[in-house]
C-alpha positions in Angstrom: 184.3 142.2 10.9 181.1 143.6 12.7 180.9 145.4 15.6 179.2 143.6 18.6 175.9 144.7 19.1 176.5 145.8 22.7 179.8 147.4 23.8 180.4 147.8 27.2 183.2 150.5 28.5 185.1 152.3 31.0 187.3 154.8 29.3 190.5 156.2 30.3 190.6 158.6 32.7 186.9 158.6 34.5 187.2 156.8 37.7 187.3 152.7 37.8 183.9 151.0 38.6 185.7 149.5 41.5 183.3 146.7 43.4 180.1 147.9 42.7 180.7 146.0 39.4 179.5 148.2 36.6 180.1 150.0 32.7 180.5 154.2 32.5 179.3 153.6 29.1 177.0 151.2 27.6 177.4 151.9 23.8 174.3 150.4 21.7 176.0 149.5 17.7 172.3 148.1 16.9 169.3 147.1 17.1 166.4 148.0 19.3 166.2 150.3 22.3 164.2 149.0 25.1 163.0 151.0 28.3 161.3 148.8 30.8 160.2 150.2 34.5 158.7 147.9 37.2 159.6 144.3 35.0 160.7 141.2 37.0 164.5 140.4 35.4 162.7 137.8 33.2 161.1 136.9 29.4 157.7 135.1 29.1 159.7 131.7 29.2 161.3 132.5 32.1 164.9 133.4 30.6 167.0 135.9 32.1 167.5 138.7 30.1 170.7 139.5 28.5 170.0 142.2 26.4 170.5 144.9 29.4 172.3 148.7 28.7 171.4 150.4 31.2 169.8 150.3 34.8 168.8 153.0 37.5 168.5 151.9 40.7 166.1 154.3 43.5 166.5 153.5 46.6 163.9 155.4 49.5 166.2 156.9 52.3 164.3 154.8 55.4 166.5 151.7 53.7 168.7 150.6 56.0 172.4 151.4 54.2 173.5 147.9 55.3 170.8 145.9 53.4 172.6 147.9 49.7 175.5 145.5 49.5 173.0 142.1 49.9 171.5 143.9 46.3 174.8 142.9 44.0 175.3 139.5 44.0 171.0 139.3 43.8 171.7 141.3 40.4 175.3 139.8 39.5 172.8 136.3 39.1 171.4 137.9 36.1 173.2 140.0 34.2 176.7 139.2 32.5 179.1 140.9 35.2 182.0 140.1 32.7 180.0 143.3 30.7 178.2 145.1 33.6 175.7 147.4 32.2 175.8 151.6 32.4 174.6 152.2 36.1 173.0 154.6 37.8 171.9 154.6 42.2 169.7 157.0 43.4 168.4 157.6 47.4 165.2 159.5 47.0 163.3 160.7 50.3 160.5 157.9 49.3 159.2 156.5 46.6 155.4 156.2 45.1 153.5 154.3 48.1 154.6 154.4 51.0 156.7 151.1 52.5 158.0 150.4 48.9 162.3 150.6 49.7 163.1 149.7 45.7 162.6 150.5 42.1 164.8 149.9 39.3 164.4 150.7 36.1 166.4 149.1 33.1 166.9 150.0 29.4 167.7 147.3 26.9 168.9 146.9 23.1 167.7 144.2 21.9 167.9 142.2 17.6 169.6 143.1 14.8 
């Protein structure tokens, strides 16, 4: 039986992901890896990008921490939360332009 194109793993011995919903490991078994920056989570036809294997969140320190949990339900609408991507969440001093509060990078694995 062929391996699935992507596997999302939480190996024993690592802390459980908890309520944030992410995977510790995203393993790409076949296809092409694509690095995305500054993109909305849909393709040209309006379809959701279901091939995301890694997300990096950069949040400006000026963002009120009470707003961070509001990001999860928005993210969950666009991703397969049965197999959530590996994720990193960073608080940075500031982003490129004053007033920008969040930037999200993504890595996708597409095709066979």
